[in-house]
Structure formats: C-alpha cells, structure tokens
C-alpha positions as CSV (number, residue, x, y, z in Angstrom):
1,M,41.7,84.1,-18.5
2,P,45.0,86.2,-18.7
3,S,47.9,84.6,-17.3
4,G,50.1,87.7,-16.7
5,G,49.6,91.0,-15.0
6,R,49.9,94.4,-17.0
7,N,51.9,97.4,-16.7
8,L,50.5,99.8,-14.0
9,R,51.2,103.0,-16.1
10,F,47.6,103.3,-16.9
11,L,47.0,104.7,-13.5
12,V,48.9,107.9,-14.5
13,S,46.5,108.3,-17.5
14,R,44.1,111.1,-17.5
15,R,41.2,109.0,-17.2
16,W,42.3,107.1,-14.1
17,L,43.8,110.2,-12.4
18,L,40.4,112.0,-12.7
19,L,38.7,109.0,-11.5
20,L,41.0,108.9,-8.5
21,V,40.3,112.4,-7.6
22,V,36.7,111.9,-7.8
23,V,36.9,108.9,-5.5
24,L,39.1,110.8,-3.0
25,V,36.8,113.7,-2.8
26,L,33.9,111.4,-2.3
27,A,35.7,109.4,0.3
28,Y,36.8,112.7,2.2
29,A,33.2,114.0,2.1
30,C,31.8,110.9,3.6
31,L,34.4,111.1,6.4
32,L,33.4,114.5,7.2
33,L,29.8,113.7,7.2
34,G,30.4,110.7,9.6
35,R,32.5,112.9,11.9
36,W,29.6,115.6,11.9
37,Q,27.1,112.7,12.8
38,W,29.5,111.4,15.6
39,H,29.8,114.9,17.0
40,R,26.0,115.3,17.2
41,L,25.8,112.0,18.9
42,E,28.3,113.3,21.6
43,G,26.2,116.4,22.0
44,K,23.0,114.5,22.3
45,K,24.7,112.2,25.1
46,A,26.0,115.5,26.9
47,G,22.5,117.0,26.7
48,N,20.8,113.9,27.9
49,A,23.4,113.8,30.9
50,I,22.4,117.3,31.9
51,I,18.7,116.6,31.7
52,R,19.0,113.4,33.8
53,T,20.9,115.5,36.5
54,N,18.3,118.2,36.3
55,E,15.3,116.0,36.6
56,K,16.6,114.4,39.8
57,A,17.2,117.5,41.7
58,A,14.5,119.3,44.0
59,P,12.6,122.3,42.5
60,A,14.7,125.3,42.8
61,P,13.0,128.9,43.1
62,V,12.6,130.5,39.8
63,D,14.7,133.6,40.5
64,Q,17.7,131.6,41.3
65,V,17.7,129.8,37.7
66,L,16.2,132.4,35.4
67,R,16.9,136.1,34.6
68,H,14.9,139.0,33.3
69,G,15.8,139.2,29.7
70,E,18.6,136.3,29.7
71,D,17.8,133.0,27.8
72,P,18.6,130.0,30.2
73,P,22.0,128.3,29.7
74,D,22.3,124.7,28.4
75,T,23.1,123.5,31.7
76,A,19.4,124.7,32.9
77,Q,17.6,122.7,30.4
78,Y,14.8,120.7,32.0
79,Q,15.6,121.9,35.4
80,V,12.6,121.8,37.7
81,V,11.9,125.3,39.2
82,S,8.9,126.5,41.3
83,A,7.2,129.8,41.3
84,T,4.3,131.6,43.1
85,G,2.1,134.3,41.8
86,T,-1.1,135.1,39.9
87,Y,-1.9,134.2,36.4
88,D,-2.7,137.0,33.9
89,A,-5.1,135.2,31.8
90,A,-5.9,138.2,29.8
91,K,-2.4,138.1,28.3
92,S,-2.3,134.5,27.4
93,V,-0.5,133.4,24.0
94,I,-1.6,130.7,21.8
95,V,1.0,128.5,20.2
96,R,-0.4,127.3,16.9
97,Y,0.1,124.0,15.0
98,Q,0.7,121.8,17.9
99,T,-0.3,118.0,17.3
100,R,-0.6,115.0,19.5
101,D,-1.0,111.5,18.0
102,G,-2.0,113.2,14.9
103,S,-4.8,115.5,16.2
104,P,-4.5,119.2,15.7
105,G,-4.4,121.5,18.8
106,V,-2.6,124.4,20.4
107,D,-0.4,125.1,23.4
108,V,-1.6,127.7,25.9
109,V,1.1,130.1,27.5
110,V,0.0,132.2,30.4
111,P,2.2,134.6,32.2
112,L,2.5,134.1,35.9
113,V,3.1,137.5,37.5
114,T,5.4,136.8,40.6
115,D,5.8,138.9,43.9
116,S,9.0,140.6,42.4
117,G,6.8,142.0,39.5
118,T,8.7,139.8,36.9
119,A,6.3,137.4,35.1
120,L,7.1,133.7,34.1
121,L,5.8,132.3,30.8
122,V,4.1,129.1,31.7
123,D,3.4,126.6,29.0
124,R,0.2,125.1,30.7
125,G,-0.2,122.2,28.2
126,W,-2.0,121.2,25.0
127,F,-5.5,121.8,24.0
128,A,-7.4,120.0,21.0
129,T,-8.9,122.2,18.5
130,A,-10.8,121.8,15.0
131,N,-8.8,121.6,11.8
132,Q,-9.2,125.1,11.2
133,G,-7.1,126.0,14.2
134,L,-7.6,128.3,17.1
135,T,-5.9,131.8,17.9
136,D,-8.2,133.2,20.5
137,P,-7.1,132.8,24.0
138,S,-10.5,133.3,25.5
139,Q,-11.6,129.9,23.7
140,V,-9.4,127.8,25.8
141,P,-10.1,126.7,29.6
142,P,-9.0,129.2,31.9
143,P,-6.1,128.9,34.6
144,P,-6.8,129.0,38.4
145,T,-7.5,132.2,39.7
146,G,-5.9,133.9,42.8
147,R,-2.5,132.8,44.1
148,V,-1.0,129.9,42.2
149,T,2.3,127.9,43.0
150,V,3.5,126.1,39.8
151,T,6.3,123.7,39.0
152,G,7.7,123.2,35.6
153,W,10.8,122.2,33.3
154,V,12.8,125.1,32.2
155,R,12.9,125.5,28.4
156,Q,15.0,127.7,26.3
157,D,13.6,130.5,23.9
158,A,12.9,129.6,20.3
159,G,14.6,131.7,17.6
160,G,13.7,132.7,13.9
161,S,10.6,134.0,12.5
162,S,8.3,131.2,13.9
163,A,8.6,132.9,17.3
164,Q,6.9,136.2,16.1
165,V,3.8,137.2,18.0
166,V,0.8,138.3,15.9
167,N,-2.7,138.7,17.3
168,A,-1.8,137.0,20.7
169,S,-0.6,133.8,18.8
170,T,2.7,132.2,17.7
171,R,4.3,129.1,16.4
172,A,7.0,128.9,18.9
173,I,7.6,130.3,22.4
174,S,10.1,133.0,23.0
175,S,10.2,135.2,25.9
176,S,11.9,138.2,24.0
177,Q,9.2,138.1,21.4
178,I,6.3,137.6,23.8
179,E,7.5,140.5,26.4
180,P,7.0,143.5,24.1
181,A,3.5,141.8,22.7
182,I,1.9,141.6,26.2
183,G,3.6,144.5,28.0
184,L,5.0,142.6,31.0
185,P,8.7,142.0,32.1
186,L,9.4,138.4,31.7
187,Y,12.1,136.2,32.9
188,G,14.1,134.7,30.0
189,G,13.0,131.3,28.5
190,F,9.7,129.5,29.9
191,V,8.7,126.4,31.6
192,Q,6.5,123.5,30.7
193,L,4.0,123.0,33.5
194,L,4.4,120.1,35.6
195,T,2.1,120.8,38.7
196,E,0.0,123.8,39.9
197,S,-1.8,124.5,43.2
198,P,-4.8,125.0,43.3
199,K,-5.8,122.8,40.3
200,P,-7.9,124.4,37.5
201,Q,-11.5,123.2,36.7
202,T,-10.4,121.9,33.3
203,S,-6.8,120.6,33.1
204,L,-4.9,120.7,29.7
205,T,-2.7,117.9,28.5
206,A,0.7,117.8,30.0
207,A,4.0,118.2,28.0
208,D,5.7,115.2,26.8
209,P,8.8,114.1,28.9
210,P,12.1,114.9,27.2
211,D,13.5,112.4,24.6
212,L,16.4,110.8,26.1
213,S,17.5,108.4,23.2
214,N,20.8,108.9,21.5
215,G,18.9,109.2,18.1
216,P,20.0,107.6,14.8
217,H,23.5,109.6,14.7
218,F,25.7,106.5,15.5
219,F,24.1,104.5,12.5
220,Y,24.3,107.5,10.2
221,A,28.1,107.9,11.1
222,L,28.6,104.4,10.3
223,Q,26.8,104.5,7.0
224,W,28.9,107.5,5.8
225,W,32.1,105.9,6.6
226,F,30.9,102.7,4.9
227,F,30.3,104.5,1.7
228,G,33.6,106.2,1.9
229,I,35.4,102.9,2.4
230,L,33.2,101.5,-0.5
231,A,34.3,104.1,-2.8
232,L,38.0,103.3,-2.3
233,F,37.3,99.7,-2.5
234,G,35.6,100.1,-5.8
235,F,38.5,102.2,-7.2
236,G,40.9,99.5,-6.1
237,Y,38.8,96.7,-7.7
238,L,38.6,98.5,-11.0
239,A,42.3,99.1,-11.0
240,W,42.9,95.4,-10.3
241,E,40.6,94.4,-13.2
242,E,42.6,96.6,-15.5
243,A,46.0,95.4,-14.3
244,T,45.3,91.7,-14.6
245,G,43.5,92.2,-18.1
246,R,40.1,91.2,-16.8
247,A,38.7,94.4,-17.9
248,D,39.8,93.8,-21.4
249,L,38.4,90.2,-21.4
250,R,35.0,91.6,-20.1
251,R,34.9,94.3,-22.9
252,A,35.8,91.6,-25.4
253,Q,32.8,89.3,-24.5
254,Q,30.3,92.0,-24.7
255,P,28.2,91.9,-27.9
256,A,29.3,94.5,-30.6
257,K,26.7,97.3,-31.0
258,K,25.0,97.3,-34.3
259,P,25.6,100.4,-36.6
260,S,22.9,102.9,-36.5
261,R,20.4,103.0,-39.3
262,G,20.5,106.6,-40.4
263,P,18.3,108.1,-43.0
264,G,21.0,107.5,-45.8
265,L,21.4,103.9,-45.1
266,Q,17.5,103.4,-45.2
267,R,17.1,105.2,-48.4
268,A,20.0,102.8,-49.9
269,E,18.2,99.6,-48.7
270,Q,15.0,100.9,-50.3
271,A,16.6,101.6,-53.5
272,A,18.1,98.2,-53.6
273,V,14.8,96.5,-52.9
274,D,13.3,98.5,-55.6
275,R,15.9,97.5,-58.1
276,E,15.4,93.7,-57.1
277,H,11.5,94.0,-57.5
278,R,11.2,96.2,-60.4
279,P,11.8,93.7,-63.2
280,A,9.4,91.1,-61.7
281,D,6.7,93.7,-61.6
282,E,7.3,94.8,-65.4
283,R,7.0,91.2,-66.4
284,R,3.9,90.5,-64.5
285,G,2.5,93.7,-66.0
286,R,3.1,92.6,-69.6
287,A,1.6,89.1,-68.9
288,E,-1.7,90.9,-67.7
289,Q,-1.9,92.9,-70.7
290,E,-1.5,89.9,-73.0
291,R,-4.3,88.2,-71.3
292,S,-6.4,91.2,-71.6
293,G,-5.8,91.4,-75.3
294,T,-6.5,87.6,-75.9
295,A,-9.7,87.9,-73.9
296,E,-10.9,90.7,-76.1
297,L,-10.3,88.9,-79.3
C-alpha cells in the first residue's frame, strides 16, 4: 500500500474536470427532481385538507357553488351540493373505458334540469359491460322519473382530447364539451352522485371515495436527493483513491490484456508451423516410396 499521498494537480486535468462537471450536473438535476416531488407532496397535502373540510360540511345548494360556463375552483373539489330537477335521460352521455377491479364498464352521465333552466351533469355511477364496450345510453338502467333531488361531490372538468364527445360518448367528463353536444345550458363541472330521491329501480355502482393518501412523493424526493449525494460521494472517493495512489495500485494488479490476434499474426504463426512440419513430412514421404519400391521387387 502506498505510504504517501500524491499531488492534487491531477484534479485540474481535462479528464477530472470533465468528470466533475458531469457529477455536478447530475447532482443538481437530482436536487431539482427531489424538490419537484416535494412540491407535489405539499400540493397533495393542501388538496387533501380542502377535501376533508368540504366532506364535513352540510350540502350546499348547487347554485351557490357552481356557475354556468365556469369550471369549479380548487376550493370546491369534493364539496357536497344538492339539486332538485328532472333527469333528461334522452341526453345521457356514456363515459367509456371505466374499469372496476379489472372489470370493464362505463360511467353514466345524465343532465338534471333544475328549476332555473340550467342543467347539472350528474355522474350517476358505474355500469358493467362486455369487453367490446358500450356507447348507447339506452342500454343502461334509466334514472328515476319525475322530480328528483340529488346530492353529490363537486368535480372539475377534464381537459384535452379525451373529453371530446362523439355519438353521445366520451372518455372524460367536461361540461364545456358536453354542453354543445346535448344542447342544454350546464353548470360548470359535474357532480359524482351520492344520493338521489326517489331511488331508481336499478342502481348503478357508486363512485369511489377520494384518495386522501399523500402518495409516494415523499419517498421519491428522498430517492432523488440520495442519488445526488451518492454521485458527489462517488467523485470524492475516486479522487481520494487517485490522491493516495490506490488507483495506480489497483490498475497495476489488473492482468495485462493479451494482444489481439489479427489476420497478419495468424498467417505468420501458420507459416512457422508449416516450416516446422514440412521436413518431417518430406522424410516420411521418401520412406514410404522406398518401401513401395522394395515391395515391387
């Protein structure tokens, strides 16, 4: 083992400076990714606090929470609202590709026309279907007829191409997309049904309660920060090995690589073998000829 240290001037060499830059960039990226996961954790906690508060509150009239053409604010997520009106089952919308415990199905959204003339989109629940799916609203259990009072969780509109409505079906619920498709003025957002009175002849499967866990963001943040620290530690360890001479000792103990056997070297070895065996082959050939001649005599 080397007894003394080495000059640290190797750290300003091109190879070590390049390695240092790569390590610093990697560590900084891990720092940013960890902070991003931590911010997501804080956002999840804030959203869960809003949901817990809203769930404990008494149902509020729908017109006090929702507005026509306006998406509900974040503070209204999972607030319980009540509304009374008449279901317009002929203008139902099917939400495709909704699974429960691995089983295929659809969600059934029906507009509830209130006394103000503005309709509330009600996600009445989940209905199991065959694997080929279902897009015809007439094939699902109908809602109650006459005047109906409902309570439900307020949800915000979905965005993107998945919310487009085609032939009375969609992949995500958006009041701004459904309104022109069914021709009724709608409150912004929608509600997931909790209760309806009177009850229907066939009930649908109710929506799952909101997920109030904090998710994996805390552990993801710790993992990213650990990776950043590990990169810095690895650079420091390599520099320590180089400074103490341990790196030279390790390289010296590695077995030497055998030279590659190129085509030229193979031909030279073959020629040497031929020169070594040719005299013996000639002697054997002459001996066989002499024996043949003696046999003929």
